[in-house]
Z-matrix of the N, CA and C atoms (Angstrom, degrees):
N
C 1 1.420
C 2 1.582 1 109.31
N 3 1.300 2 118.13 1 -41.74
C 4 1.387 3 120.84 2 -179.89
C 5 1.499 4 113.44 3 -64.13
N 6 1.362 5 117.13 4 -37.87
C 7 1.506 6 120.70 5 176.94
C 8 1.552 7 110.35 6 -65.89
N 9 1.275 8 116.28 7 -35.44
C 10 1.476 9 122.13 8 179.55
C 11 1.551 10 110.13 9 -67.72
N 12 1.281 11 117.45 10 -40.55
C 13 1.486 12 122.72 11 175.66
C 14 1.488 13 110.46 12 -63.66
N 15 1.332 14 117.59 13 -45.02
C 16 1.418 15 121.93 14 -179.78
C 17 1.508 16 110.45 15 -65.87
N 18 1.287 17 117.27 16 -43.20
C 19 1.481 18 121.90 17 178.75
C 20 1.602 19 113.21 18 -59.02
N 21 1.326 20 109.26 19 -41.17
C 22 1.506 21 115.06 20 178.98
C 23 1.513 22 109.67 21 -69.43
N 24 1.340 23 117.81 22 -38.52
C 25 1.513 24 118.63 23 178.63
C 26 1.460 25 110.04 24 -65.68
N 27 1.317 26 120.69 25 -39.24
C 28 1.476 27 122.98 26 -179.32
C 29 1.514 28 107.22 27 -68.35
N 30 1.282 29 119.91 28 -40.79
C 31 1.444 30 122.76 29 -177.25
C 32 1.620 31 108.90 30 -66.31
N 33 1.273 32 115.94 31 -43.99
C 34 1.466 33 118.25 32 175.58
C 35 1.500 34 112.05 33 -65.01
N 36 1.271 35 117.75 34 -39.11
C 37 1.517 36 119.50 35 176.35
C 38 1.503 37 112.03 36 -62.92
N 39 1.317 38 115.81 37 -45.51
C 40 1.435 39 119.98 38 -179.90
C 41 1.541 40 114.25 39 -68.30
N 42 1.269 41 115.51 40 -30.97
C 43 1.495 42 119.01 41 177.97
C 44 1.500 43 113.45 42 -64.93
N 45 1.309 44 117.18 43 -18.39
C 46 1.471 45 119.88 44 175.85
C 47 1.527 46 111.71 45 -74.50
N 48 1.290 47 116.99 46 -24.68
C 49 1.415 48 123.82 47 -175.59
C 50 1.564 49 118.78 48 -107.63
N 51 1.328 50 114.35 49 -21.70
C 52 1.473 51 120.41 50 179.87
C 53 1.502 52 109.67 51 -111.92
N 54 1.309 53 118.88 52 118.79
C 55 1.427 54 118.73 53 177.67
C 56 1.464 55 113.43 54 -61.36
N 57 1.402 56 114.93 55 141.17
C 58 1.449 57 121.73 56 -177.90
C 59 1.542 58 111.98 57 -53.73
N 60 1.288 59 119.20 58 -29.87
C 61 1.378 60 120.47 59 -178.50
C 62 1.498 61 114.40 60 -64.62
N 63 1.385 62 115.16 61 -31.02
C 64 1.461 63 123.12 62 176.65
C 65 1.503 64 109.37 63 -63.81
N 66 1.316 65 117.33 64 -32.53
C 67 1.511 66 122.57 65 -173.67
C 68 1.542 67 105.97 66 -83.44
N 69 1.317 68 116.25 67 -53.76
C 70 1.518 69 121.50 68 -174.14
C 71 1.492 70 112.58 69 -81.03
N 72 1.342 71 119.64 70 -24.60
C 73 1.491 72 118.89 71 -175.37
C 74 1.520 73 111.42 72 88.14
N 75 1.331 74 118.67 73 -1.54
C 76 1.435 75 120.98 74 -179.27
C 77 1.564 76 108.70 75 -77.48
N 78 1.294 77 112.88 76 147.93
C 79 1.415 78 119.57 77 175.35
C 80 1.533 79 107.52 78 -129.92
N 81 1.326 80 116.22 79 146.24
C 82 1.481 81 121.28 80 -178.94
C 83 1.497 82 106.42 81 -113.04
N 84 1.364 83 112.66 82 130.20
C 85 1.469 84 120.29 83 176.15
C 86 1.520 85 109.01 84 -69.55
N 87 1.351 86 111.69 85 145.94
C 88 1.473 87 118.61 86 171.69
C 89 1.533 88 109.37 87 -70.94
N 90 1.296 89 115.30 88 146.19
C 91 1.475 90 119.53 89 175.16
C 92 1.461 91 110.66 90 -69.69
N 93 1.411 92 117.39 91 137.51
C 94 1.431 93 117.43 92 179.72
C 95 1.549 94 110.86 93 -70.10
N 96 1.273 95 115.37 94 151.55
C 97 1.510 96 120.30 95 179.51
C 98 1.486 97 107.12 96 -67.20
N 99 1.361 98 118.42 97 132.20
C 100 1.430 99 120.83 98 174.53
C 101 1.543 100 113.94 99 -59.74
N 102 1.331 101 118.01 100 152.87
C 103 1.415 102 122.05 101 179.70
C 104 1.552 103 113.44 102 -60.32
N 105 1.287 104 118.94 103 -28.46
C 106 1.423 105 121.28 104 -177.03
C 107 1.522 106 112.60 105 -88.69
N 108 1.314 107 120.12 106 -0.54
C 109 1.476 108 124.53 107 -172.09
C 110 1.566 109 111.04 108 -58.98
N 111 1.382 110 114.69 109 -47.21
C 112 1.486 111 113.90 110 -177.98
C 113 1.560 112 111.39 111 -64.60
N 114 1.378 113 115.04 112 -34.06
C 115 1.504 114 118.13 113 178.18
C 116 1.535 115 109.60 114 -70.20
N 117 1.290 116 116.28 115 -30.56
C 118 1.528 117 117.52 116 173.32
C 119 1.434 118 116.02 117 -68.36
N 120 1.361 119 117.03 118 -31.85
C 121 1.431 120 119.23 119 177.18
C 122 1.569 121 107.89 120 -68.89
N 123 1.411 122 112.09 121 -40.66
C 124 1.417 123 114.90 122 -178.68
C 125 1.582 124 110.16 123 -67.11
N 126 1.288 125 117.71 124 -36.96
C 127 1.467 126 120.09 125 175.32
C 128 1.554 127 110.10 126 -57.96
N 129 1.319 128 118.09 127 -43.52
C 130 1.412 129 119.83 128 -177.58
C 131 1.548 130 111.92 129 -69.36
N 132 1.390 131 114.76 130 -38.26
C 133 1.464 132 117.64 131 174.44
C 134 1.493 133 111.68 132 -61.01
N 135 1.376 134 117.61 133 -38.32
C 136 1.471 135 122.55 134 -178.75
C 137 1.507 136 108.24 135 -64.99
N 138 1.390 137 116.68 136 -41.91
C 139 1.450 138 117.14 137 179.63
C 140 1.529 139 112.24 138 -64.04
N 141 1.300 140 117.95 139 -36.22
C 142 1.442 141 122.06 140 179.52
C 143 1.522 142 111.79 141 -69.14
N 144 1.333 143 114.81 142 -33.09
C 145 1.486 144 119.29 143 -179.92
C 146 1.518 145 107.48 144 -67.86
N 147 1.439 146 115.15 145 -46.94
C 148 1.416 147 117.13 146 -175.57
C 149 1.543 148 114.77 147 -75.56
N 150 1.337 149 116.96 148 -25.80
C 151 1.505 150 124.73 149 177.79
C 152 1.497 151 107.50 150 -133.38
N 153 1.410 152 114.88 151 80.02
C 154 1.474 153 116.52 152 -177.11
C 155 1.455 154 117.29 153 -59.11
N 156 1.235 155 122.10 154 -35.18
C 157 1.408 156 125.17 155 -178.93
C 158 1.507 157 117.37 156 -85.89
N 159 1.432 158 114.36 157 -5.34
C 160 1.424 159 122.13 158 -179.30
C 161 1.526 160 115.25 159 -70.41
N 162 1.319 161 111.35 160 153.32
C 163 1.483 162 117.87 161 175.54
C 164 1.512 163 106.20 162 -115.68
N 165 1.349 164 115.68 163 128.53
C 166 1.477 165 121.31 164 -179.86
C 167 1.502 166 108.49 165 -80.95
N 168 1.276 167 119.16 166 114.39
C 169 1.513 168 123.25 167 -176.26
C 170 1.561 169 113.39 168 -89.87
N 171 1.256 170 115.54 169 -32.38
C 172 1.474 171 118.81 170 -179.77
C 173 1.530 172 111.90 171 -158.86
N 174 1.255 173 118.74 172 165.06
C 175 1.488 174 122.94 173 -165.51
C 176 1.549 175 105.75 174 -148.43
N 177 1.280 176 117.69 175 132.55
C 178 1.453 177 123.12 176 176.34
C 179 1.495 178 112.13 177 -136.18
N 180 1.404 179 114.66 178 127.25
C 181 1.465 180 116.41 179 172.20
C 182 1.443 181 107.83 180 -86.10
N 183 1.332 182 120.02 181 115.68
C 184 1.516 183 121.72 182 179.59
C 185 1.476 184 113.83 183 -77.68
N 186 1.341 185 117.56 184 -39.38
C 187 1.465 186 121.36 185 172.35
C 188 1.517 187 110.89 186 152.40
N 189 1.301 188 113.03 187 -172.89
C 190 1.488 189 121.51 188 -177.70
C 191 1.466 190 110.09 189 -117.49
N 192 1.339 191 114.57 190 135.55
C 193 1.449 192 119.76 191 175.20
C 194 1.510 193 108.14 192 -112.19
N 195 1.365 194 118.40 193 123.36
C 196 1.450 195 120.29 194 -178.43
C 197 1.531 196 107.51 195 -98.85
N 198 1.312 197 110.82 196 137.12
C 199 1.521 198 121.80 197 178.49
C 200 1.479 199 106.37 198 -116.46
N 201 1.353 200 118.10 199 -168.27
C 202 1.487 201 121.66 200 -179.79
C 203 1.511 202 112.07 201 -64.74
N 204 1.360 203 114.52 202 -51.07
C 205 1.481 204 116.62 203 -172.84
C 206 1.490 205 110.10 204 -125.46
N 207 1.369 206 117.10 205 -3.25
C 208 1.418 207 119.91 206 -177.32
C 209 1.555 208 110.27 207 -130.64
N 210 1.281 209 120.24 208 164.64
C 211 1.432 210 127.65 209 172.59
C 212 1.479 211 107.72 210 -125.45
N 213 1.351 212 119.47 211 152.56
C 214 1.441 213 120.67 212 175.33
C 215 1.629 214 104.31 213 -125.95
N 216 1.232 215 114.44 214 130.13
C 217 1.487 216 122.61 215 174.52
C 218 1.540 217 104.62 216 -104.83
N 219 1.373 218 114.57 217 123.98
C 220 1.449 219 122.73 218 -179.14
C 221 1.473 220 111.63 219 -105.34
N 222 1.359 221 116.84 220 137.58
C 223 1.485 222 122.59 221 -179.84
C 224 1.511 223 105.86 222 -137.37
N 225 1.330 224 112.88 223 151.68
C 226 1.452 225 120.22 224 166.95
C 227 1.578 226 109.76 225 -124.17
N 228 1.255 227 118.45 226 125.05
C 229 1.442 228 122.45 227 177.87
C 230 1.479 229 109.36 228 -111.06
N 231 1.384 230 115.87 229 143.48
C 232 1.455 231 117.65 230 173.12
C 233 1.529 232 104.68 231 -105.62
N 234 1.303 233 111.99 232 126.20
C 235 1.462 234 121.37 233 -170.83
C 236 1.492 235 112.38 234 -123.14
N 237 1.323 236 115.63 235 147.58
C 238 1.504 237 120.56 236 173.31
C 239 1.564 238 104.96 237 -124.92
N 240 1.298 239 107.95 238 125.17
C 241 1.476 240 116.64 239 179.60
C 242 1.527 241 112.27 240 -139.84
N 243 1.205 242 118.99 241 120.18
C 244 1.512 243 122.42 242 178.31
C 245 1.542 244 110.44 243 62.02
N 246 1.331 245 115.18 244 42.39
C 247 1.400 246 122.00 245 -179.11
C 248 1.462 247 118.94 246 70.40
N 249 1.350 248 116.08 247 3.66
C 250 1.511 249 122.52 248 175.26
C 251 1.554 250 112.02 249 -109.01
N 252 1.285 251 117.25 250 135.27
C 253 1.483 252 121.21 251 174.94
C 254 1.518 253 110.46 252 -99.57
N 255 1.283 254 115.77 253 140.72
C 256 1.534 255 118.32 254 175.79
C 257 1.557 256 105.86 255 -155.14
N 258 1.406 257 110.65 256 162.98
C 259 1.462 258 117.20 257 173.61
C 260 1.532 259 109.08 258 -90.87
N 261 1.277 260 115.21 259 148.51
C 262 1.434 261 122.45 260 177.27
C 263 1.553 262 108.42 261 -129.97
N 264 1.351 263 115.40 262 115.85
C 265 1.413 264 118.40 263 179.40
C 266 1.595 265 105.46 264 -90.48
N 267 1.304 266 116.10 265 139.16
C 268 1.443 267 120.67 266 176.51
C 269 1.516 268 110.03 267 -134.23
N 270 1.309 269 114.72 268 119.34
C 271 1.476 270 121.95 269 175.80
C 272 1.462 271 111.42 270 -107.75
N 273 1.299 272 117.00 271 124.71
C 274 1.530 273 121.57 272 -179.75
C 275 1.505 274 105.79 273 -111.82
N 276 1.332 275 114.92 274 114.10
C 277 1.527 276 118.42 275 173.71
C 278 1.471 277 105.92 276 -97.42
N 279 1.343 278 115.52 277 139.76
C 280 1.466 279 121.82 278 179.16
C 281 1.483 280 111.82 279 -150.98
N 282 1.411 281 114.47 280 155.91
C 283 1.401 282 120.88 281 -177.69
C 284 1.537 283 107.76 282 -67.95
N 285 1.312 284 117.78 283 133.00
C 286 1.422 285 122.46 284 -174.43
C 287 1.588 286 113.23 285 -70.68
N 288 1.242 287 114.87 286 -26.16
C 289 1.470 288 117.98 287 -177.99
C 290 1.498 289 109.88 288 -92.30
N 291 1.321 290 121.90 289 -36.45
C 292 1.458 291 121.82 290 -170.49
C 293 1.521 292 112.75 291 -107.83
N 294 1.406 293 118.17 292 -11.88
C 295 1.439 294 124.70 293 -173.82
C 296 1.591 295 111.81 294 62.29
N 297 1.315 296 115.60 295 20.06
C 298 1.511 297 116.02 296 176.54
C 299 1.532 298 106.80 297 -81.56
N 300 1.314 299 112.55 298 134.39
C 301 1.409 300 119.96 299 -178.53
C 302 1.545 301 110.22 300 -70.84
N 303 1.341 302 113.66 301 130.39
C 304 1.491 303 118.86 302 178.32
C 305 1.533 304 108.48 303 -96.62
N 306 1.260 305 120.42 304 -41.99
C 307 1.430 306 123.63 305 -179.91
C 308 1.538 307 112.69 306 -164.69
N 309 1.290 308 112.03 307 152.44
C 310 1.468 309 117.43 308 175.22
C 311 1.481 310 108.86 309 -128.09
N 312 1.317 311 117.11 310 122.35
C 313 1.477 312 125.20 311 179.00
C 314 1.552 313 109.79 312 -107.41
N 315 1.333 314 116.84 313 134.66
C 316 1.420 315 120.17 314 173.14
C 317 1.550 316 108.79 315 -124.80
N 318 1.290 317 116.30 316 147.27
C 319 1.420 318 121.07 317 174.47
C 320 1.562 319 109.21 318 -148.25
N 321 1.259 320 112.00 319 134.56
C 322 1.505 321 120.82 320 -178.45
C 323 1.615 322 106.67 321 -85.52
N 324 1.394 323 114.83 322 145.12
C 325 1.450 324 114.91 323 178.28
C 326 1.507 325 108.04 324 -81.68
N 327 1.309 326 115.50 325 164.63
C 328 1.421 327 123.49 326 -171.45
C 329 1.536 328 114.89 327 -64.31
N 330 1.338 329 111.84 328 -31.56
C 331 1.540 330 114.69 329 -174.13
C 332 1.472 331 116.19 330 -83.89
């Protein structure tokens, strides 16, 4: 019984330092990058250009709106600038075929 307890304690101790994949041989695939990821990066770059000293606190992808020849990716960022927090909506319109940006609209929330 004592050997069993010691073996269990050693196994628990080692499991903290050795990934379970090394023991089982299982590997987990990385999640693919979402389609809106590059537009999200552009939204954050746009926010930093408009508010250079701001800190982006949170980020939300609202969704995509499809039009005839363009799509619009919509984001809401929560920003802190000069001690004040506010929401910043960023809409990125781009050509559906070429991904060329047509326009970027930003608007600050009322609060």
